C-alpha positions as CSV (number, residue, x, y, z in Angstrom):
1,M,123.7,122.2,123.0
2,L,120.1,121.6,122.1
3,I,119.4,117.7,121.4
4,I,116.0,116.7,120.0
5,F,114.7,113.4,121.0
6,S,111.5,111.8,118.6
7,L,110.0,108.9,120.2
8,N,107.2,106.7,117.9
9,T,104.9,104.8,120.0
10,N,105.2,102.2,117.2
11,P,108.3,102.0,115.5
12,S,107.4,99.2,113.4
13,S,103.8,100.8,112.0
14,V,103.3,100.7,108.5
15,S,100.8,103.8,106.7
16,E,99.4,103.4,102.9
17,I,99.7,106.8,100.6
18,E,97.0,107.0,97.9
19,T,98.2,106.6,94.2
20,N,96.4,107.7,91.1
21,S,97.9,105.4,88.9
22,N,96.0,102.5,87.1
23,I,96.5,99.0,87.3
24,N,96.3,96.9,84.1
25,S,95.5,93.5,83.6
26,N,99.0,91.9,83.6
27,E,99.8,94.1,86.9
28,C,96.5,92.6,88.3
29,L,97.2,88.9,87.5
30,E,101.0,89.4,89.0
31,V,99.4,90.6,92.1
32,L,96.8,87.5,92.6
33,E,99.7,85.2,91.7
34,K,102.3,86.4,93.7
35,G,101.1,88.6,96.4
36,N,100.0,87.8,100.3
37,M,96.6,88.3,101.3
38,I,96.3,90.5,104.8
39,N,92.9,90.6,106.0
40,L,89.0,90.3,104.5
41,I,86.8,93.6,104.1
42,E,83.7,92.3,105.6
43,G,84.5,89.0,104.6
44,I,84.2,89.6,100.8
45,Y,87.0,91.9,99.6
46,P,90.4,90.8,100.3
47,V,93.5,93.2,100.8
48,I,96.7,92.0,99.4
49,V,100.1,93.4,99.7
50,Y,102.9,92.9,96.8
51,N,105.8,94.9,96.0
52,G,105.5,97.5,98.6
53,H,102.0,98.4,97.7
54,S,98.6,97.2,99.1
55,Y,96.1,95.8,96.4
56,F,91.8,96.0,97.4
57,I,90.6,93.4,95.2
58,Q,87.1,93.1,94.6
59,T,85.2,90.2,93.2
60,D,82.5,89.9,90.5
61,Y,80.8,87.5,88.6
62,M,80.9,87.6,85.0
63,G,78.4,84.8,83.7
64,G,79.6,81.7,85.1
65,N,82.9,83.2,86.0
66,K,84.4,84.5,89.2
67,A,86.1,87.8,88.0
68,Y,88.6,89.6,90.2
69,I,89.6,93.1,89.9
70,C,91.9,95.3,91.2
71,K,90.5,98.4,92.6
72,S,92.9,100.4,94.4
73,K,96.4,100.8,94.6
74,K,98.2,102.2,98.0
75,K,101.9,103.0,98.4
76,L,103.2,101.4,102.2
77,I,105.5,103.7,103.8
78,T,107.4,102.8,107.6
79,N,106.7,105.6,110.2
């Protein structure tokens, strides 16, 4: 009888998988309203987690208005 044990060093870790889906303005607004910010990259760009995905958000100014642009979306999976 052969028994194989698989031990993960961190069983509660999460990885990201790149997705090629476009993010429309309605989805971006929903992410901004309902998502949870997890960190800031270089103190400027927030990463927001929502509905099993992480979103990279870019902020920019258009005239006098601050704009939030959802640049990328990654699927979160457990290891």
